[in-house]
NUTIVO-13302 format. One record per residue (C-alpha): x, y, z. Coordinates in pm, whole numbers, padded with zeros to 5 digits, always signed. Layout:
BEGIN
XYZ...
END
This chain:
BEGIN
+17456-00471+15009+17209-00203+14980+17114-00087+14625+17163+00285+14531+16803+00426+14437+16801+00507+14080+16733+00908+14039+16405+01000+13869+16297+01334+13750+15948+01482+13746+15661+01310+13565+15269+01355+13537+15073+01112+13381+15274+00786+13347+15585+00732+13571+15891+00611+13379+15996+00263+13497+16340+00198+13617+16580-00093+13513+16533-00236+13874+16167-00260+13820+16174-00482+13512+16290-00829+13410+16606-00895+13253+16489-00941+12899+16272-00618+12908+16576-00454+13043+16760-00585+12738+16531-00381+12507+16580-00072+12716+16940-00094+12687+16925-00140+12332+16723+00155+12294+16957+00385+12517+17275+00248+12287+17099+00347+11964+16916+00666+12040+17204+00883+12162+17350+00671+12460+17088+00863+12697+16903+00651+12954+16578+00773+12824+16202+00809+12935+16098+00680+12592+16213+00337+12671+16134+00382+13054+15756+00435+12957+15757+00179+12667+15866-00086+12926+15523-00100+13063+15462-00318+12736+15764-00530+12719+15700-00675+12379+15665-00338+12238+16004-00224+12380+16168-00534+12269+16051-00492+11906+16050-00105+11854+16414-00039+11836+16513-00254+11555+16175-00177+11385+16232+00186+11401+16587+00165+11300+16496+00023+10975+16338+00342+10850+16510+00611+11074+16882+00529+11125+16979+00238+10904+17202+00328+10601+17154+00171+10259+17135-00197+10370+17133-00479+10118+17058-00865+10129+17243-00962+09815+17152-00722+09547+16809-00640+09714+16824-00303+09891+16615-00339+10219+16652-00003+10393+16801+00355+10379+16653+00473+10052+16652+00827+10176+16950+00993+10338+16963+01062+10699+16970+01438+10673+16642+01449+10466+16487+01206+10722+16567+01418+11025+16409+01701+10854+16105+01507+10802+16073+01398+11151+16128+01750+11305+15868+01895+11060+15612+01624+11162+15680+01688+11533+15664+02055+11500+15333+02038+11317+15207+01793+11582+15352+02024+11858+15509+01703+12036+15750+01805+12293+15965+01491+12346+16011+01451+11967+16077+01811+11908+16338+01843+12173+16523+01511+12114+16520+01526+11734+16631+01905+11743+16939+01747+11924+16978+01442+11699+16935+01676+11393+17172+01942+11484+17438+01678+11597+17401+01503+11267+17471+01823+11076+17757+01927+11298+17938+01592+11278+17919+01621+10914+18068+01968+10926+17744+02125+10804+17625+02295+11122+17537+02620+10970+17343+02464+10694+17162+02249+10973+17102+02570+11198+16926+02748+10914+16719+02450+10809+16603+02361+11149+16528+02703+11260+16306+02771+10982+16149+02423+10965+15826+02544+11125+15760+02776+10841+15962+02634+10569+15728+02760+10298+15848+03117+10373+16194+03019+10321+16228+02848+09981+16579+02979+09936+16730+02771+10239+16596+02433+10134+16680+02229+09803+16403+02190+09568+16377+01821+09665+16368+01910+10040+16095+02187+09987+15870+01934+09800+15917+01671+10055+15848+01913+10352+15525+02017+10168+15442+01661+10148+15521+01603+10508+15305+01887+10618+15006+01763+10422+15028+01396+10537+15068+01511+10888+14775+01751+10883+14545+01569+10658+14660+01269+10431+14351+01345+10213+14489+01683+10106+14775+01513+09912+14657+01562+09554+14788+01344+09248+14969+01656+09134+15170+01698+09439+15236+01331+09467+15371+01329+09088+15576+01627+09148+15739+01467+09442+15785+01147+09238+15946+01325+08960+16201+01497+09189+16277+01173+09363+16305+00995+09038+16562+01263+08912+16760+01250+09233+16778+00870+09250+16891+00879+08881+17178+01105+08988+17264+00918+09309+17264+00587+09138+17419+00677+08809+17738+00482+08869+17533+00167+08895+17388+00214+08547+17034+00102+08637+16748+00071+08388+16477+00337+08396+16240+00072+08554+16495+00016+08844+16534+00388+08898+16166+00428+08906+16140+00157+09156+16385+00317+09385+16196+00647+09361+15881+00461+09472+16093+00308+09753+16181+00642+09878+15823+00761+09881+15706+00458+10065+15980+00504+10343+15913+00879+10366+15541+00836+10402+15604+00556+10655+15839+00767+10864+15576+01060+10858+15293+00817+10972+15512+00644+11227+15616+00983+11387+15254+01099+11384+15188+00792+11607+15494+00857+11835+15397+01227+11866+15047+01135+11986+15196+00875+12218+15451+01121+12368+15187+01383+12397+14896+01182+12541+15109+01003+12801+15308+01333+12871+15668+01144+12843+15907+01405+13002+16246+01523+12898+16515+01390+13120+16658+01665+13353+16913+01688+13624+16711+01460+13859+16715+01189+13610+17007+00936+13547+17125+01127+13238+17047+01497+13188+16931+01548+12830+16830+01902+12868+17198+01976+12940+17321+01805+12626+17022+01986+12445+17130+02329+12535+17495+02238+12437+17419+02100+12092+17100+02294+11987+17131+02683+11931+16935+02904+12161+16719+03050+11873+16605+02709+11780+16537+02600+12149+16327+02945+12175+16147+02856+11844+16053+02507+11994+15913+02676+12291+15698+02917+12096+15558+02627+11903+15511+02409+12198+15345+02673+12396+15465+02525+12725+15274+02198+12691+15380+01833+12609
END
């Protein structure tokens, strides 16, 4: 029986590999990424498939600091120190600063869907729309979000620009927030302090990892999935992400990867 040729959209520097071009073990990593990241057969995994071990390990690795909820091993918290909403704002802010198309479009979709599914669509709309210039819209963001976005911008642009004063201000806000969130657990001040520091470590790792991914997407020119691919991401993007956010994204990206 003749196999149906897998549909493939346009690409420039690196052609995304298809499932019929890779071994079964590498394909398992590809499918795990598809199931985890929106159930789209995506060009991220198809380009990463050129380095099978990276593809096989990247999904679980990324999920620990992007998607995992608060996760415990006994009494030890291992993941999910910051909530998903804050993390998605950080991811999109980092990607907008770096002008990385694949991350900007895909995480605009993920961020808006996250807020919409939580019945917070208008809040998400405003926060995502003004994210590229958050410093001009203090009223839209909470005090903690504003400080985290300031920190995100500085870490992304120049990590040396993060001063001790800014770092301690962020720590103070995270400490206060952790105290409120964990109040029912009656933790000691030392335990709250450690939780706040865990949040800084997780947020900083998130920013740094997306700087890595942003550069990888940009240099390899990983394309968005179109009508010519197996799954049309751009259709879902247009359906979920408001037009003014999509227009802002294009203004920031200036027509490049």
